[in-house]
C-alpha positions as CSV (number, residue, x, y, z in Angstrom):
1,X,-8.8,14.6,-11.6
2,X,-10.5,18.0,-11.4
3,X,-13.1,16.9,-13.9
4,X,-13.7,13.8,-11.9
5,X,-14.1,15.8,-8.9
6,X,-16.5,18.1,-10.3
7,X,-18.5,15.3,-11.9
8,X,-18.8,13.6,-8.9
9,X,-19.7,16.4,-7.0
10,X,-22.7,16.9,-9.3
11,X,-23.6,13.4,-8.7
12,X,-23.6,14.1,-5.0
13,X,-25.9,17.1,-5.5
14,X,-28.4,15.1,-7.5
15,X,-28.4,12.3,-4.9
16,X,-29.1,15.1,-2.1
17,X,-32.0,16.5,-4.2
18,X,-33.5,13.2,-4.4
19,X,-33.1,12.7,-0.7
20,X,-34.6,16.1,0.2
21,X,-37.5,15.6,-2.1
22,X,-38.6,12.4,-0.4
23,X,-37.3,10.2,-3.3
24,X,-35.1,7.1,-2.1
25,X,-31.3,7.7,-2.9
26,X,-29.8,5.3,-5.4
27,X,-27.5,2.6,-4.6
28,X,-24.0,2.3,-6.0
29,X,-24.8,0.3,-8.8
30,X,-27.9,2.3,-9.7
31,X,-25.6,5.5,-9.7
32,X,-23.4,3.5,-12.2
33,X,-26.2,2.7,-14.5
34,X,-26.7,6.7,-14.7
35,X,-23.3,7.2,-15.8
36,X,-22.3,7.3,-19.5
37,X,-19.4,4.7,-19.8
38,X,-20.4,2.2,-16.9
39,X,-24.0,2.6,-17.7
40,X,-23.3,1.5,-21.5
41,X,-21.0,-1.2,-20.3
42,X,-23.7,-2.7,-17.9
43,X,-26.3,-2.4,-20.9
44,X,-24.1,-4.5,-23.0
45,X,-22.3,-6.9,-20.7
46,X,-24.1,-7.4,-17.6
47,X,-26.4,-10.4,-18.9
48,X,-23.3,-12.1,-20.3
49,X,-21.4,-11.8,-17.1
50,X,-24.4,-13.0,-15.2
51,X,-24.5,-16.1,-17.3
52,X,-21.0,-16.7,-17.1
53,X,-20.9,-16.4,-13.3
54,X,-24.1,-18.6,-12.9
55,X,-22.4,-21.3,-15.0
56,X,-19.6,-21.4,-12.6
57,X,-21.8,-21.7,-9.4
58,X,-21.5,-18.1,-8.6
59,X,-24.8,-16.0,-7.2
60,X,-25.6,-12.8,-9.2
61,X,-25.1,-10.2,-8.4
62,X,-21.7,-11.1,-7.3
63,X,-20.7,-10.6,-3.6
64,X,-17.2,-11.0,-3.0
65,X,-14.3,-10.4,-5.5
66,X,-10.5,-10.7,-5.1
67,X,-8.1,-9.4,-7.9
68,X,-4.5,-10.8,-8.1
69,X,-2.1,-9.7,-10.8
70,X,1.4,-11.3,-11.9
71,X,3.6,-8.7,-13.3
72,X,6.1,-10.8,-15.2
73,X,3.7,-13.3,-16.4
74,X,1.4,-10.3,-17.8
75,X,-1.9,-11.7,-16.1
76,X,-4.7,-10.5,-13.9
77,X,-7.2,-13.0,-12.3
78,X,-10.6,-12.2,-10.9
79,X,-11.8,-14.6,-7.9
80,X,-15.3,-14.7,-6.8
81,X,-17.1,-16.4,-3.6
82,X,-20.6,-16.3,-2.6
83,X,-19.9,-15.9,1.1
84,X,-17.2,-15.2,3.6
85,X,-17.0,-18.9,4.7
86,X,-16.6,-20.5,1.4
87,X,-13.3,-20.3,-0.6
88,X,-12.7,-18.4,-3.6
89,X,-13.1,-19.7,-7.0
90,X,-11.4,-18.3,-10.2
91,X,-13.9,-16.3,-12.4
92,X,-11.6,-15.2,-15.3
93,X,-7.9,-14.3,-16.3
94,X,-7.4,-11.5,-18.3
95,X,-4.0,-10.6,-20.2
96,X,-2.1,-7.3,-18.9
97,X,-1.3,-5.4,-21.9
98,X,2.0,-4.0,-20.8
99,X,4.6,-3.7,-18.1
100,X,6.3,-0.6,-17.1
101,X,9.4,-0.7,-15.1
102,X,10.8,-4.0,-13.8
103,X,10.2,-6.4,-11.2
104,X,10.5,-5.1,-7.5
105,X,8.1,-2.6,-5.4
106,X,7.5,0.9,-6.3
107,X,9.5,3.3,-4.1
108,X,9.3,6.7,-5.7
109,X,7.6,9.0,-8.0
110,X,8.5,8.8,-11.5
111,X,10.3,5.4,-11.2
112,X,7.4,3.9,-13.5
113,X,7.3,1.0,-11.3
114,X,4.0,-1.1,-10.9
115,X,3.8,-1.5,-7.3
116,X,4.0,-4.9,-5.6
117,X,2.3,-6.0,-2.6
118,X,-1.3,-5.8,-0.9
119,X,-3.9,-3.3,-1.8
120,X,-7.6,-2.7,-2.2
121,X,-9.5,-0.6,-4.8
122,X,-10.2,2.9,-3.2
123,X,-11.8,4.6,-6.2
124,X,-14.1,3.9,-9.2
125,X,-13.4,6.4,-12.2
126,X,-16.1,6.3,-14.7
127,X,-14.6,9.1,-16.7
128,X,-11.1,7.8,-16.9
129,X,-8.6,8.9,-19.6
130,X,-8.0,5.3,-20.2
131,X,-12.0,4.5,-20.5
132,X,-12.8,3.1,-17.2
133,X,-10.5,2.6,-14.1
134,X,-10.3,1.2,-10.4
135,X,-7.9,3.0,-8.2
136,X,-5.3,1.3,-5.8
137,X,-4.6,2.5,-2.3
138,X,-0.8,3.1,-3.3
139,X,1.1,4.0,-1.1
140,X,0.0,1.6,1.7
141,X,1.1,1.4,5.2
142,X,4.2,-0.5,4.1
143,X,4.9,1.6,1.1
144,X,4.5,4.9,3.3
145,X,7.3,3.5,5.5
146,X,9.7,2.1,2.8
147,X,9.3,4.6,-0.1
148,X,10.5,8.1,-0.7
149,X,9.3,10.1,2.3
150,X,8.3,13.0,0.2
151,X,7.4,11.7,-3.2
152,X,6.3,8.1,-3.0
153,X,4.1,8.6,-6.1
154,X,0.4,7.7,-6.6
155,X,-2.4,7.3,-9.0
156,X,-2.0,3.7,-9.6
157,X,-5.0,2.1,-11.4
158,X,-6.3,-1.1,-13.2
159,X,-7.5,0.6,-16.2
160,X,-8.4,0.3,-20.1
161,X,-6.7,1.6,-23.1
162,X,-3.8,-0.9,-23.3
163,X,-1.1,1.7,-22.3
164,X,0.7,2.2,-18.9
165,X,3.3,4.4,-17.3
166,X,3.2,2.4,-13.9
167,X,-0.4,1.1,-13.8
168,X,-2.1,-2.3,-14.8
169,X,-3.5,-1.9,-18.2
170,X,-6.1,-4.1,-19.9
171,X,-8.3,-3.9,-23.1
172,X,-11.5,-1.7,-22.9
173,X,-13.7,-4.6,-22.9
174,X,-11.7,-6.4,-20.2
175,X,-11.8,-3.4,-18.0
176,X,-15.6,-3.1,-18.3
177,X,-15.9,-6.7,-17.0
178,X,-13.7,-6.1,-14.0
179,X,-15.4,-2.6,-13.2
180,X,-18.9,-4.2,-13.6
181,X,-18.0,-6.9,-11.2
182,X,-16.3,-4.7,-8.6
183,X,-19.2,-2.2,-8.7
184,X,-21.5,-5.2,-7.9
185,X,-19.4,-6.5,-5.2
186,X,-19.0,-2.9,-3.7
187,X,-23.1,-2.3,-4.0
188,X,-23.3,-5.6,-2.0
189,X,-21.2,-4.2,0.7
190,X,-17.6,-5.2,0.0
191,X,-15.9,-2.0,0.8
192,X,-12.5,-3.2,0.6
193,X,-11.9,-5.4,-2.7
194,X,-8.3,-6.6,-2.3
195,X,-5.8,-6.5,-5.2
196,X,-2.8,-8.5,-4.7
197,X,0.0,-7.6,-7.0
198,X,3.0,-10.3,-7.2
199,X,6.3,-10.0,-9.2
200,X,5.7,-13.4,-10.9
201,X,3.4,-16.4,-10.7
202,X,5.5,-18.6,-8.3
203,X,4.1,-21.8,-10.0
204,X,5.8,-20.8,-13.3
205,X,9.1,-22.3,-13.6
206,X,10.3,-20.0,-16.3
207,X,9.1,-17.1,-14.2
208,X,11.0,-18.5,-11.0
209,X,14.3,-18.8,-13.0
210,X,13.9,-15.1,-14.1
211,X,13.2,-13.9,-10.8
212,X,16.2,-16.0,-9.1
213,X,18.5,-14.3,-11.9
214,X,17.2,-11.0,-11.2
215,X,17.6,-11.2,-7.4
216,X,20.7,-13.1,-7.6
217,X,22.8,-9.9,-6.2
218,X,20.1,-8.3,-4.6
219,X,19.3,-9.6,-1.3
220,X,16.4,-7.2,-0.2
221,X,14.5,-7.6,-3.4
222,X,14.8,-11.6,-3.1
223,X,13.5,-11.2,0.5
224,X,10.8,-9.0,-0.6
225,X,9.7,-11.5,-3.3
226,X,9.8,-14.3,-0.9
227,X,7.8,-12.7,1.3
228,X,5.2,-12.0,-1.1
229,X,5.2,-15.7,-2.1
230,X,4.2,-16.9,1.4
231,X,0.7,-15.0,0.7
232,X,0.7,-16.7,-2.6
233,X,1.3,-20.1,-1.2
234,X,-1.4,-19.5,1.3
235,X,-4.2,-18.6,-1.0
236,X,-2.8,-21.4,-3.6
237,X,-3.5,-24.0,-0.7
238,X,-6.8,-22.4,1.0
239,X,-8.1,-20.2,-1.6
240,X,-8.4,-17.7,1.1
241,X,-6.8,-14.5,1.7
242,X,-4.4,-14.3,5.0
243,X,-4.7,-11.6,7.5
244,X,-2.0,-9.1,6.5
245,X,-0.7,-6.1,8.6
246,X,2.4,-4.0,8.6
247,X,5.0,-3.8,11.4
248,X,6.9,-0.8,12.6
249,X,9.5,-1.2,10.0
250,X,7.3,-1.5,6.8
251,X,7.4,-5.3,6.7
252,X,4.2,-7.6,5.8
253,X,3.1,-9.6,8.7
254,X,0.8,-12.4,8.3
255,X,-1.6,-13.6,11.1
256,X,-3.1,-16.9,9.6
257,X,-1.0,-18.7,7.3
258,X,-1.3,-22.2,6.6
259,X,1.2,-24.2,8.5
260,X,2.2,-25.8,5.3
261,X,3.6,-22.4,4.2
262,X,7.2,-21.8,5.4
263,X,8.0,-18.2,6.7
264,X,10.5,-16.2,4.5
265,X,14.1,-16.7,5.2
266,X,15.9,-14.6,7.3
267,X,18.8,-12.3,5.5
268,X,20.9,-9.7,6.2
269,X,19.3,-6.5,6.3
270,X,19.6,-3.9,3.4
271,X,19.9,-0.5,4.8
272,X,17.5,2.2,3.2
273,X,18.4,5.7,1.8
274,X,18.5,8.2,4.6
275,X,16.6,11.3,5.0
276,X,19.2,13.9,4.5
277,X,18.7,17.8,3.9
278,X,21.3,20.5,3.6
279,X,20.5,22.7,6.4
280,X,22.8,25.7,6.4
281,X,21.4,27.8,9.5
282,X,20.6,26.4,12.8
283,X,19.3,28.4,15.7
284,X,21.2,28.1,19.0
285,X,18.7,29.9,20.9
286,X,14.8,30.2,20.1
287,X,11.9,31.8,21.7
288,X,9.5,28.7,21.1
289,X,11.2,25.1,21.1
290,X,10.1,22.8,18.5
291,X,6.8,20.7,19.2
292,X,6.0,17.3,18.8
293,X,2.3,16.7,17.7
294,X,0.3,16.5,20.9
295,X,2.8,17.2,23.8
296,X,6.2,16.5,25.3
297,X,4.5,13.8,26.9
298,X,3.3,12.2,23.7
299,X,6.8,12.5,22.2
300,X,8.0,10.4,25.0
301,X,5.2,8.0,24.5
302,X,6.2,7.7,20.8
303,X,9.9,7.0,21.7
304,X,8.8,4.2,24.1
305,X,6.7,2.9,21.1
306,X,9.7,2.9,18.8
307,X,11.9,1.3,21.6
308,X,9.3,-1.4,21.7
309,X,9.2,-2.1,17.8
310,X,13.2,-2.1,17.8
311,X,13.5,-4.5,20.9
312,X,13.2,-7.6,19.1
313,X,16.3,-6.4,16.7
314,X,18.7,-6.0,19.7
315,X,21.7,-8.4,19.3
316,X,22.0,-11.7,21.0
317,X,22.9,-11.3,24.5
318,X,21.6,-7.5,24.8
319,X,18.5,-7.0,26.7
320,X,18.6,-3.3,27.1
321,X,20.2,-0.3,25.4
322,X,20.4,3.3,26.3
323,X,20.8,5.2,23.3
324,X,21.1,8.8,22.3
325,X,19.9,10.4,19.0
326,X,20.3,13.8,17.5
327,X,18.3,15.1,14.5
328,X,17.0,18.5,13.3
329,X,13.6,19.6,13.1
330,X,13.6,21.9,10.0
331,X,11.8,25.0,9.2
332,X,8.8,23.3,7.8
333,X,8.8,20.7,10.8
334,X,10.1,17.8,9.1
335,X,12.6,15.9,11.4
336,X,15.6,14.9,9.3
337,X,19.5,14.5,9.4
338,X,19.1,11.8,12.3
339,X,22.4,10.5,13.9
340,X,23.0,8.1,16.6
341,X,25.4,9.5,19.0
342,X,25.2,6.5,21.4
343,X,23.9,3.1,20.2
344,X,24.4,-0.7,19.9
345,X,26.1,-1.3,16.5
346,X,26.2,-0.3,13.1
347,X,23.4,-2.5,11.7
348,X,21.2,-1.8,14.5
349,X,21.8,1.8,14.7
350,X,21.0,2.1,10.9
351,X,17.8,0.2,11.5
352,X,17.0,2.6,14.2
353,X,17.3,5.6,12.1
354,X,15.0,3.8,9.5
355,X,12.2,3.6,12.3
356,X,12.8,7.1,13.8
357,X,12.6,8.6,10.2
358,X,9.0,7.7,10.1
359,X,8.5,10.4,13.0
360,X,5.4,12.8,12.0
361,X,6.1,16.3,11.4
362,X,6.6,18.7,14.3
363,X,5.8,22.5,14.9
364,X,9.1,24.1,14.0
365,X,11.1,26.3,16.4
366,X,10.3,30.1,16.5
367,X,12.5,32.9,16.6
368,X,11.1,36.2,16.6
369,X,7.9,34.6,15.3
370,X,9.7,33.1,12.4
371,X,10.1,29.3,12.1
372,X,13.9,28.2,12.3
373,X,15.7,25.0,12.1
374,X,16.6,23.5,15.6
375,X,18.9,20.5,16.3
376,X,17.5,18.2,19.3
377,X,19.4,15.5,21.2
378,X,17.4,13.0,23.0
379,X,18.0,9.8,25.1
380,X,15.7,6.8,25.3
381,X,15.6,3.2,26.3
382,X,15.1,0.0,24.1
383,X,14.6,-3.0,26.3
384,X,13.3,-6.6,25.4
385,X,10.1,-7.6,27.3
386,X,10.7,-10.0,30.0
387,X,8.2,-13.1,30.1
């Protein structure tokens, strides 16, 4: 990574010199042509890719690329369209060399899992240890809420060399294709090239049978896979990508699914591991109270937002709940060891802690100018909106 940073810094300095000398700055694809591996790949393969694209009715250079990968089936697809209005069409399917881990989302550093979910390319690495690579924005907004808060992992790539410890590996000649297509799309203005990673190809009977067997005793994994299936089904019907966001609990939310696609079934929620620390010393008296980012008023607004996010989970017949929570702001400012002193019921209180654990880092309490751990109790209201 240090070598990459140094190399890209040198490229930036070179472009700056060009700009200051009155020479037009290079475009993204022109920069790639100056780099050893992408430049060599472009010389050898660009004409062939251009002919293949035009034979399938695509403009060249390509303008919009969508990538989706199927873990169990070991396949990666590249889809292309000429403009935003027309549907995507399949350009090529590549074989993924190997699968690290098992089916299911990535939730922590070192689990060797390939993520599952909705990502985009956020890095072009022309000097990868694995020939060429395209970085993915893992952890995304959902992963940051549902994965390990301190070590969710990272550095997930589509890359060459046919080896993996949690990435998506293909052969070197294949990553050259994918890299060139993505580079042209970025050069044409596609800043967010979507990459959707599914556990299986849901149209493959054998894959579905394997997933059903795997999730037979894992309600959460089954729910997660079915949630991703809704996006897969939508694309199969329309060849357009649904609009996807993340709610306060880390669940994916779709905003324009085809009516023919049923929503994922509701199941009993599976509690997440709780954030707990062994805090041995708590200050009873402090000179400076812990400070939420912004102000005390900002904290109250934050609690109001959390209450709004949780309101839809209130049990039937309960429209309003006055709750009381307790937690510790540790010496590094991390809020931890959440407890519900006054809540609603076990399931709701557990979900409330999951949401509250996403609270940002505070400024810790001070005693004699030294940070100390301090316990906080807070009341707030959760109320269903009235029409």
